[in-house]
C-alpha positions in Angstrom: 12.1 -14.1 38.2 13.7 -11.1 36.5 11.9 -7.8 36.8 12.5 -5.2 34.1 12.1 -1.6 34.7 9.8 0.6 32.6 13.0 2.3 31.3 14.4 -1.0 30.0 11.1 -1.8 28.2 10.5 1.8 26.9 13.7 2.0 24.9 12.9 -1.0 22.6 9.3 0.1 22.4 10.2 3.6 21.4 12.6 2.2 18.7 9.9 0.0 17.3 7.5 3.0 17.2 10.0 5.2 15.4 10.7 2.4 12.8 7.0 1.9 12.3 6.4 5.6 11.8 9.2 5.9 9.3 7.8 2.9 7.3 4.3 4.5 7.4 5.7 7.8 6.1 7.6 6.2 3.3 4.5 4.3 2.2 2.3 7.4 2.4 4.8 9.3 0.2 4.8 6.5 -2.3 1.0 6.3 -2.4 0.7 10.1 -2.8 2.6 9.8 -6.1 0.4 7.2 -7.7 -0.5 7.7 -11.3 -4.1 7.4 -12.5 -3.0 4.1 -14.2 -1.7 2.7 -10.9 -4.8 3.7 -8.9 -6.9 2.0 -11.5 -4.9 -1.2 -11.4 -5.1 -1.3 -7.6 -8.9 -0.8 -7.8 -9.4 -4.0 -9.9 -9.7 -7.4 -8.4 -7.2 -9.4 -10.5 -7.7 -13.0 -11.7 -4.9 -15.3 -10.7 -5.5 -17.7 -13.6 -5.5 -15.0 -16.2 -2.4 -13.5 -14.6 -0.6 -16.8 -14.8 -1.4 -16.9 -18.5 0.0 -13.4 -18.9 3.1 -14.4 -16.9 3.7 -17.5 -19.1 3.3 -15.5 -22.3 5.4 -12.4 -21.3 7.6 -13.2 -18.3 8.5 -16.9 -18.2 11.3 -16.6 -20.8 13.3 -14.7 -18.2 11.8 -15.7 -14.9 11.2 -19.4 -15.7 7.9 -21.2 -16.1 7.6 -21.6 -12.4 8.9 -18.1 -11.6 12.0 -19.5 -9.9 14.4 -17.4 -11.9 16.6 -17.8 -14.9 17.8 -14.6 -16.6 15.5 -12.6 -14.3 15.3 -13.2 -10.5 13.3 -15.7 -8.6 9.9 -14.3 -8.0 8.7 -16.7 -5.3 7.3 -14.7 -2.4 8.0 -11.5 -4.3 5.1 -10.0 -2.3 7.3 -10.2 0.8 9.9 -8.0 -0.9 7.9 -5.6 -3.0 4.6 -3.7 -2.5 1.8 -3.9 -5.0 2.9 -0.4 -6.2 6.5 -1.4 -6.6 5.5 -4.5 -8.6 3.3 -2.5 -10.9 6.1 0.0 -11.5 8.7 -2.7 -12.0 6.6 -4.3 -14.7 5.4 -1.2 -16.5 8.6 0.8 -16.2 11.2 -1.9 -16.4 13.1 -0.2 -13.6 15.8 -2.9 -13.4 17.7 -3.5 -16.6 17.6 -5.7 -18.6 13.9 -5.9 -17.8 11.8 -4.4 -20.5 8.8 -2.2 -20.0 5.5 -4.0 -20.5 2.4 -2.2 -21.8 -0.5 -3.9 -20.1 -4.0 -2.4 -19.7 -5.2 -1.9 -16.1 -7.1 -5.2 -15.9 -4.2 -7.2 -17.3 -1.8 -5.6 -14.8 -4.2 -6.4 -12.0 -4.4 -10.0 -13.2 -0.6 -10.3 -13.4 -0.3 -8.6 -10.0 -2.7 -11.2 -8.5 -0.6 -14.0 -9.9 2.6 -12.5 -8.7 1.2 -12.2 -5.2 0.1 -15.9 -5.3 3.5 -17.4 -6.0 
């Protein structure tokens, strides 16, 4: 049986702690800059079915009817790549050209966000 010293175990543990703290700090900074619109969207419990309808009407032309990409990228498991706040900003600001800005009210955005997180 191999025995590891506390020093051998401490270095990877410390590295994980530092990475975790950096991630926490980045998230805290992003949340501190939330707009009233974004806070309102995040406060709503979105409806996946209504969000899917919104997606089909507004997003499927570029992302495909099954969100697997076409002109726009594949959105399957997008929740693994982007936070809720990043998704809201992508949709409402069109941060990645050629994506347009969409003007959805807070409830509509919450519904769309729920759908995006379900795929």
